GUDOFI-289894 format. One line per 8 residues: number of its first residue (from 1); their letters; for each residue x, y, z of N, C-alpha, C. Coordinates in steps of 0.001 Angstrom, whole numbers, plus 500000, padded with zeros to 6 digits. Example, Ala and Ser with C-alpha at 12.3 -4.5 7.8 and 13.67 -1.06 7.14 Angstrom:
<recs>
1> as> 513190:494310:507800:512300:495500:507800:513200:496700:507800; 512850:497750:507080:513670:498940:507140:512900:500030:507870
</recs>
This chain:
<recs>
1> xxxxxxxx> 939662:137245:415348:941010:137172:415949:941462:135712:416010; 942664:135461:415584:943162:134091:415571:943828:133762:416892; 943387:132722:417556:943969:132324:418829:945240:131537:418587; 946087:131411:419653:947307:130609:419540:946976:129173:419179; 945868:128691:419766:945500:127294:419522:945121:127076:418069; 944297:127994:417524:943874:127823:416138:945049:128015:415189; 945974:128960:415552:947136:129186:414710:948024:127948:414685; 948218:127316:415877:949066:126131:415933:948444:124975:415179
9> xxxxxxxx> 947099:124916:415196:946417:123857:414464:946610:124038:412959; 946495:125320:412501:946625:125567:411070:948042:125343:410587; 949027:125466:411509:950421:125287:411137:950929:123877:411402; 950050:122978:411726:950448:121611:412033:951201:120994:410859; 952338:120371:411180:953157:119732:410152:952596:118352:409857; 952368:118070:408592:951871:116765:408173:953044:115907:407718; 953214:114748:408339:954311:113859:407954:953816:112906:406877; 954459:112954:405728:954048:112105:404614:954592:110691:404779
17> xxxxxxxx> 953839:109747:404290:954306:108365:404297:955516:108259:403378; 956478:107471:403789:957685:107294:402986:958067:105823:402988; 958543:105357:401858:958927:103960:401747:959990:103623:402798; 959773:102534:403517:960720:102107:404541:960422:102674:405918; 959507:103645:406008:959153:104237:407301:957933:103510:407860; 958062:102963:409066:956946:102247:409678:955912:103235:410199; 954716:102714:410514:953665:103560:411072:954127:104152:412407; 954790:103344:413231:955260:103831:414528:956258:104977:414348
25> xxxxxxxx> 957146:104841:413357:958116:105904:413088:957422:107172:412604; 956409:107000:411755:955651:108151:411252:954938:108870:412393; 954315:108113:413289:953603:108714:414408:954555:109449:415349; 955737:108836:415601:956720:109482:416474:957202:110792:415861; 957502:110773:414560:957988:111962:413880:956917:113050:413863; 955678:112647:413638:954567:113599:413637:954449:114271:415002; 954572:113477:416064:954467:114026:417414:955614:114984:417725; 956827:114609:417308:957993:115456:417562:957886:116796:416837
33> xxxxxxxx> 957495:116738:415559:957447:117952:414759:956370:118920:415223; 955350:118401:415903:954237:119238:416328:954181:119439:417844; 955266:119094:418528:955331:119233:419982:955856:120624:420327; 955068:121455:421013:955531:122817:421330:956760:122836:422228; 956921:121812:423091:958096:121774:423960:959362:121464:423173; 959245:120648:422138:960388:120367:421275:960832:121648:420575; 959859:122399:420060:960167:123648:419378:960776:124666:420343; 960227:124746:421547:960736:125688:422541:962161:125331:422964
41> xxxxxxxx> 962429:124023:423127:963777:123587:423496:964791:123999:422431; 964426:123875:421168:965323:124289:420086:965576:125784:420137; 964527:126576:420395:964677:128035:420442:965560:128469:421614; 965417:127795:422744:966083:128242:423965:967386:127501:424258; 967774:126593:423368:969078:125958:423496:969150:124776:424440; 968001:124200:424799:968014:123001:425637:968113:121758:424758; 968785:120758:425266:969042:119559:424471:967828:118642:424356; 966838:118832:425201:965644:117989:425126:964449:118714:425731
49> xxxxxxxx> 963252:118284:425315:962016:118837:425871:961901:118527:427354; 962616:117498:427828:962552:117113:429234:963016:118226:430153; 963792:119171:429640:964251:120297:430463:963073:121019:431103; 961954:121105:430397:960811:121860:430899:960077:121132:432023; 960253:119814:432103:959700:119083:433242:960409:119511:434516; 961735:119558:434459:962496:119947:435641:962302:121422:435963; 962246:122265:434948:962009:123697:435181:960697:123904:435925; 959629:123230:435472:958323:123379:436124:958365:122895:437569
57> xxxxxxxx> 958963:121724:437783:958996:121165:439137:959878:121994:440065; 960975:122529:439534:961818:123381:440373:961132:124701:440689; 960387:125246:439741:959629:126466:440018:958611:126233:441128; 958031:125050:441156:957007:124737:442165:957599:124387:443524; 958709:123638:443526:959195:123065:444790:960575:123573:445235; 961204:124425:444437:962486:125041:444818:963528:123993:445221; 963828:123106:444318:964775:122027:444586:966217:122461:444354; 966436:123268:443332:967778:123601:442869:968188:124981:443372
65> xxxxxxxx> 968763:125007:444547:969149:126269:445166:970583:126642:444784; 970882:127940:444694:972242:128370:444351:973285:127732:445272; 974342:127205:444673:975422:126592:445428:975220:125131:445769; 974104:124540:445359:973792:123152:445720:974636:122163:444915; 974766:120943:445487:975387:119820:444783:974279:118926:444247; 974368:118596:442973:973297:117843:442304:973887:116656:441548; 973202:115511:441618:973549:114343:440811:972411:114101:439826; 972753:113927:438550:971771:113681:437496:972010:112287:436926
73> xxxxxxxx> 971126:111350:437272:971251:109959:436834:970473:109749:435535; 971109:109099:434565:970448:108917:433266:970312:110238:432552; 971422:110986:432474:971379:112390:432092:971233:112672:430605; 971729:111774:429733:971726:112057:428291:970309:112298:427761; 970153:113262:426863:971182:114064:426192:971664:115287:426971; 971081:115562:428153:971629:116614:428989:970703:117755:429350; 969430:117658:429003:968492:118740:429302:968397:119064:430778; 968279:118031:431622:968181:118267:433067:969486:118824:433614
81> xxxxxxxx> 970612:118343:433129:971904:118847:433595:972073:120325:433244; 971606:120714:432064:971663:122128:431680:970880:122998:432649; 969664:122565:432976:968819:123316:433905:969471:123376:435284; 969960:122222:435765:970566:122173:437090:971791:123073:437172; 972656:123018:436157:973869:123842:436169:973537:125326:436212; 972516:125720:435479:972123:127125:435447:971523:127559:436782; 970697:126713:437367:969966:127132:438562:970782:127056:439862; 971759:126155:439927:972596:126120:441139:973833:127000:440968
89> xxxxxxxx> 974080:127463:439743:975216:128338:439492:976482:127621:439095; 976392:126315:438801:977582:125550:438435:978189:126037:437126; 977375:126620:436256:977903:127159:434994:978695:128437:435221; 978650:128949:436466:979413:130139:436820:980394:129881:437944; 980663:128600:438215:981653:128265:439230:981128:128039:440626; 979799:128070:440802:979203:127810:442117:978479:126464:442079; 978292:125853:443236:977594:124575:443269:978354:123519:442489; 977679:122395:442253:978315:121295:441517:977217:120409:440916
97> xxxxxxxx> 977408:120031:439671:976489:119106:439010:977307:117953:438446; 976937:116737:438844:977582:115522:438363:976536:114699:437626; 976849:114294:436391:975894:113558:435560:976483:112223:435137; 975604:111232:434956:976048:109914:434502:975073:109367:433465; 975621:108764:432431:974806:108053:431454:975712:107133:430653; 975156:106009:430260:975877:105067:429405:976063:105644:428004; 975104:106467:427568:975162:107068:426241:976119:108251:426210; 976642:108515:425033:977538:109648:424871:976777:110945:425121
105> xxxxxxxx> 977444:111890:425787:976818:113161:426117:977863:114262:425988; 977740:115118:424993:978717:116190:424820:978829:117057:426076; 979969:117711:426271:980199:118499:427484:979165:119602:427697; 978903:119903:428966:978044:121013:429372:978842:121827:430374; 978860:123132:430205:979605:124000:431118:979087:123822:432539; 980001:123521:433467:979624:123382:434877:979164:121996:435268; 979225:121034:434339:978749:119677:434623:979887:118679:434423; 980131:117834:435433:981081:116735:435302:980310:115513:434822
113> xxxxxxxx> 980668:115003:433649:979925:113903:433032:980716:112602:433146; 980043:111582:433655:980633:110250:433764:979936:109339:432759; 980679:108827:431777:980098:107927:430772:980195:106497:431299; 979129:106046:431930:979130:104739:432581:977691:104323:432865; 977428:103040:432835:976121:102501:433225:975956:102699:434729; 974871:103317:435142:974646:103556:436566:974603:102251:437352; 974194:101155:436698:974118:099870:437394:975470:099161:437474; 976501:099737:436882:977851:099199:437034:978243:099300:438509
121> xxxxxxxx> 978781:098244:439106:979142:098281:440528:980079:099430:440905; 980858:099916:439941:981808:100992:440231:981156:102379:440201; 979948:102486:439643:979332:103796:439417:979111:104611:440701; 978508:104053:441769:978260:104872:442956:979510:105526:443534; 980590:104770:443656:981812:105328:444231:982435:106384:443321; 982351:106183:442021:982907:107168:441102:982091:108462:441122; 980785:108339:441276:979944:109534:441395:980251:110286:442697; 980408:109545:443782:980714:110179:445067:982049:110915:445016
129> xxxxxxxx> 983028:110318:444320:984340:110962:444201:984228:112279:443425; 983423:112283:442363:983230:113508:441584:982488:114569:442378; 981536:114145:443198:980746:115084:444002:981612:115823:445012; 982513:115086:445665:983372:115693:446661:982667:116057:447948; 981529:115448:448213:980767:115724:449429:979333:115272:449240; 978504:115446:450265:977108:115015:450143:976332:115839:449120; 975309:115214:448544:974471:115889:447550:973269:116540:448223; 972809:117623:447618:971570:118270:448062:970366:117736:447296
137> xxxxxxxx> 970603:117321:446053:969517:116820:445201:970033:115660:444353; 969244:114594:444282:969514:113503:443344:968345:113446:442361; 968661:113579:441080:967674:113520:440014:967844:112227:439239; 966746:111614:438841:966833:110429:437996:965731:110454:436944; 966155:110592:435689:965226:110491:434569:965545:109225:433776; 966127:108239:434488:966538:106997:433826:965346:106222:433289; 965558:105594:432137:964545:104718:431546:965250:103592:430816; 964729:102396:430965:965292:101242:430254:964753:101222:428827
145> xxxxxxxx> 965469:100554:427929:964974:100398:426557:963634:099664:426583; 962667:100222:425887:961323:099652:425888:961269:098339:425109; 960516:097383:425645:960321:096104:424969:958988:096065:424223; 958080:096977:424606:956737:096947:424041:955770:096151:424897; 956307:095408:425870:955481:094652:426802:955328:095499:428066; 954120:095974:428310:953905:096987:429343:954393:096559:430723; 954070:095344:431131:954452:094889:432465:955966:094777:432594; 956607:094255:431561:958071:094129:431580:958730:095496:431648
153> xxxxxxxx> 958247:096438:430833:958820:097788:430825:958648:098461:432176; 957491:098235:432800:957235:098824:434119:958204:098271:435158; 958406:096971:435154:959314:096354:436122:960748:096837:435928; 961149:097019:434661:962513:097466:434375:962748:098888:434877; 961795:099779:434640:961996:101160:435081:961898:101270:436601; 961074:100415:437230:960984:100454:438687:962264:099921:439328; 962927:098980:438674:964212:098495:439188:965241:099623:439162; 965227:100435:438106:966115:101586:438036:965771:102614:439106
161> xxxxxxxx> 964475:102834:439321:964042:103795:440338:964480:103363:441734; 964362:102072:442005:964767:101561:443321:966275:101686:443522; 967055:101444:442451:968507:101602:442542:968869:103069:442769; 968146:103965:442096:968389:105398:442276:968050:105835:443695; 966957:105306:444247:966548:105659:445613:967575:105176:446630; 968123:103994:446410:969154:103467:447302:970387:104365:447281; 970784:104780:446082:971932:105675:445947:971649:107016:446619; 970440:107541:446437:970079:108823:447048:970246:108773:448558
169> xxxxxxxx> 969833:107679:449165:969970:107544:450616:971442:107559:451053; 972325:107089:450180:973747:107028:450512:974434:108387:450415; 973937:109256:449523:974686:110491:449256:974003:111779:449709; 972707:111729:449997:971998:112971:450305:972365:113561:451658; 972444:114875:451664:972565:115661:452880:971214:115615:453605; 971196:115654:454941:969910:115784:455640:969130:116987:455111; 967850:116780:454819:967025:117826:454229:967018:117797:452710; 967824:116901:452103:967942:116839:450654:966712:116284:449960
177> xxxxxxxx> 966729:116328:448608:965562:115925:447810:965942:114911:446743; 964966:114095:446383:965119:113037:445377:963947:113120:444421; 964231:113230:443117:963208:113277:442078:963500:112184:441075; 962514:111322:440813:962774:110124:440013:961589:109762:439129; 961898:109390:437880:960846:108953:436950:960404:107529:437255; 959104:107300:437198:958528:105959:437310:957443:105842:436245; 956844:104673:436130:955697:104471:435256:954509:104029:436092; 953346:104596:435786:952128:104194:436486:951835:102734:436170
185> xxxxxxxx> 951610:101930:437233:951349:100525:436961:951219:099661:438188; 951314:100249:439374:951085:099465:440584:952222:099527:441574; 953414:099065:441179:954501:098960:442146:955125:100303:442507; 954776:101377:441758:955324:102673:442145:954808:103094:443518; 953656:102552:443937:953129:102826:445273:954013:102247:446363; 954632:101115:446068:955551:100493:447030:956781:101373:447230; 957300:101948:446146:958442:102838:446252:958075:104070:447068; 956881:104589:446832:956405:105757:447573:956378:105468:449070
193> xxxxxxxx> 955821:104330:449445:955732:103951:450857:957110:103770:451468; 958031:103201:450699:959390:102986:451184:960097:104321:451435; 959925:105260:450518:960576:106558:450663:960022:107357:451840; 958761:107132:452171:958149:107885:453279:958812:107597:454617; 959538:106485:454704:960248:106188:455950:961466:107092:456143; 962011:107611:455021:963256:108371:455104:963149:109826:454672; 961969:110234:454183:961776:111616:453744:960536:112203:454406; 960581:113492:454693:959462:114158:455367:958236:114279:454472
201> xxxxxxxx> 958445:114514:453161:957336:114680:452226:957608:113850:450975; 956644:113053:450574:956783:112218:449379:955475:112288:448594; 955578:112501:447278:954364:112586:446462:954669:112216:445023; 953603:111898:444278:953704:111738:442836:953431:113094:442188; 954187:113417:441155:953954:114652:440407:954025:114335:438919; 953256:115077:438138:953281:114912:436673:953318:116301:436061; 954495:116764:435635:954589:118101:435049:953847:118194:433729; 953480:119411:433352:952720:119626:432117:953483:119150:430888
209> xxxxxxxx> 954823:119194:430947:955616:118775:429792:955631:117258:429600; 955166:116503:430601:954977:115059:430403:953744:114874:429531; 953884:114112:428482:952757:113959:427560:951559:113339:428271; 950377:113869:427985:949161:113453:428671:948860:111972:428485; 949236:111415:427327:948934:110014:427052:950020:109070:427575; 951016:109604:428263:952115:108791:428776:951818:108291:430181; 952300:107079:430494:952162:106526:431840:953234:107076:432781; 954056:107975:432268:955157:108538:433036:954672:109384:434212
217> xxxxxxxx> 955296:109147:435354:955082:109943:436563:956440:110223:437181; 956482:111150:438123:957704:111366:438891:957389:111242:440374; 958301:110606:441088:958223:110552:442539:959127:111647:443070; 958572:112503:443912:959344:113583:444525:959374:113359:446031; 960582:113235:446571:960767:113044:448013:961630:114191:448535; 961141:114897:449554:961849:116061:450094:962031:115913:451601; 963054:116570:452109:963311:116542:453543:963904:115223:453997; 965043:114853:453411:965674:113577:453741:966058:113505:455214
225> xxxxxxx> 965655:112406:455828:966061:112137:457205:967160:111098:457141; 968376:111491:457476:969524:110625:457287:969340:109278:457965; 969618:108211:457214:969480:106851:457740:970619:106586:458713; 970303:106174:459950:971382:105892:460917:972294:104788:460404; 973586:104957:460553:974524:103921:460123:974486:102750:461080; 974762:101563:460540:974722:100347:461362:975845:100380:462399; 975561:099905:463592:976577:099914:464654:977624:098862:464370
</recs>
């Protein structure tokens, strides 16, 4: 009897060397062509394999409740926004999903897309205006362009995570949740400790769809305790 594993091994796509294609490009293409999540995303109509990270985490922690307001930071190409719109009912006129990315992102039913750099000073207020009220969930899958220098890349993504956490504190409803991508490397522990002051539960999570060889992690903070406003 042929197992799924042996069948997938026998059907592995071999990427041939081609003039002008670097080794890094060949390895990336090989990984994409043989990634079961990439294939599943194509079959099920999701724009990226990342959709399955959010699906798994929502199945475990019930973040995306019907009628909820959700902000998706760093949304392109839109996999997380698709999942959020479906699960809160925004694709059917319930709830609300607001997405932002500097990159172009074709429309998604039930999602308001803002084409803007999240670090633009105008971005927070424009997102709040689109939301029309406090958010129940803030998602961030933002990542900076990689330099190849591990420490630099880690610092860049942690700066984005800290900016996302600051925004989450400004817009979340009491009891709300924040899910954010980070990279394993040391300073993500500082973010975890900082979030514990304002959320009832904070933890690192790594969904199965995150590649095993990746330093990628997610910080999940639930049960937002609203920060008292300054007198």
